[in-house]
Phi, psi and omega in degrees: 000137174233157178215148177221123168278114179281335175183148182211125179148178183291351175270002175142140184226138176195128181233131178259133177228135177235123183204143176053034181076007179250148180237121187232141171249131177253112182077156187219058183261006175239160185298154177301319180297317180296316179297316180299313183293320182289325174292317179301322180297338179251017174080022182243149183247116183298332182289347178266003179292138183275333184197146168251121188244123189257132183277319181194179194271359181291144191300329181287359177239343190226351193300333184255012182301319179298323179294317180301323180285311185290323184277323187245355178071033185265133176289144181253125175255123189201145177286154183297316176298323178295317179299314181298316179293321180292321178296322177291317188273328187244338184062072186288346181082194183293131178231127186254328186234090182245134176232124185270144169236160177261132177303130184096351180266195187224144173246147182237128177234094185062239179268006184254131177248136177245109178272137175249140181231122181294144178239160176273012176301153187279063176238169183296322187198050191291146177221162163246172189232147166235124180258123186234119179258012180100339178230341180224149180232124180245131177258139170244095195238083177228168180054058192271339186085289173203179179282086185284167193302322185281351189291315180302315179295324177296312178301320182296339183272357193263148172267339178199158181199149160263123187233129179300133174218074201283315192214160170259124185303322181291318177297320179297314182296328185256007185268193188275355185287137177293160184305321182297320179289322176300317180297320179297316181295321182282345185288173177290355180247012184257245184228167176255149186275172173305313182296316180296319178296317181294318177299320178298314179296319180296324184278324195242338186298138181278154173300339179281353182299125181271327175193154171233131180249116180290132190223166176057042177290138177290140177288323186267337191237021181195165168218155177303319181296318181292318178300313180295319181296318179297317179295320181291336177290338184253324182260161179291159180294341180269355181296130189281097185242143171225172176230131176277136184278154176279340187229009181206165178276154169285172165290173174290123180258128188248140168249117183269153177284000000 
C-alpha cells in the first residue's frame, strides 16, 4: 500500500492511496490541474483513479469534486447529506456519476475495503476513513472535532495514518482569529491541537505503526516545526513522524507487509 498527501490544510486537501490494484483519492479540495500535476511528478496518472471519496462538505475537501469528474471522468463517492450541503455551499456544478455511502458503513473496491467512521466535526455528515487491503490498515483522520470515544481504538488498529494536528493553543489565543472562530476551533466540533494529537498517539498507537503523518496544520495557528517539536516532547525520538505540506505533495509513503 502507498499513500501520497497531495496537499493538506484549510487551503485544500487531497490524499492518494494505492492498494490491492485500486487507486483512490480521498477528498477533492485542490484544483484538478494541481492534483494531476502532483501525481504525474510522482509517476501516477489521475485518469486511472477508481474513485474520489469525500469526507465532508467543507470547501477545502469537496470544492473541486465536480471538476475531477467532468475533466477526468472519475466517479464521486459521497454521503447524501454531504452532497446536499456541498451543493448549497460550494456549487459543485453538473455531476453525472455519483455513488452514495452511509456514514459508518463500508465501501468495497476489489480486495480493498474503505471503512467510514462518523466524526463530531461541524459538518453535515463528516467521516474519517480506514483503508484496509487485508494486510495493512491506513487511517485518514482529519477534521475530527475532538478526540471522541471511538478514536483511540481506531488509532490502535492502524499500520499508518494521516492524523490531524491543527493548531497550537498559544498561537491560536494570540493570533488574528476573532473570538468566535477561536471558540469554534476549540469546541468539540472543531479541530484537535498538536498536544491532543501527540497525546492520542502516545496513548493509542500500536507498536506495528509504520508512520504517522501530521496533517491539516493551520496556516495562522501552527507551523510544521512547532507541530513536530510538540510531538517530540511527548513521543520518543524514534517515533516515525512526518508532516504533510500545505502547498506541496509528500513523497510516496509506503506501508510494508
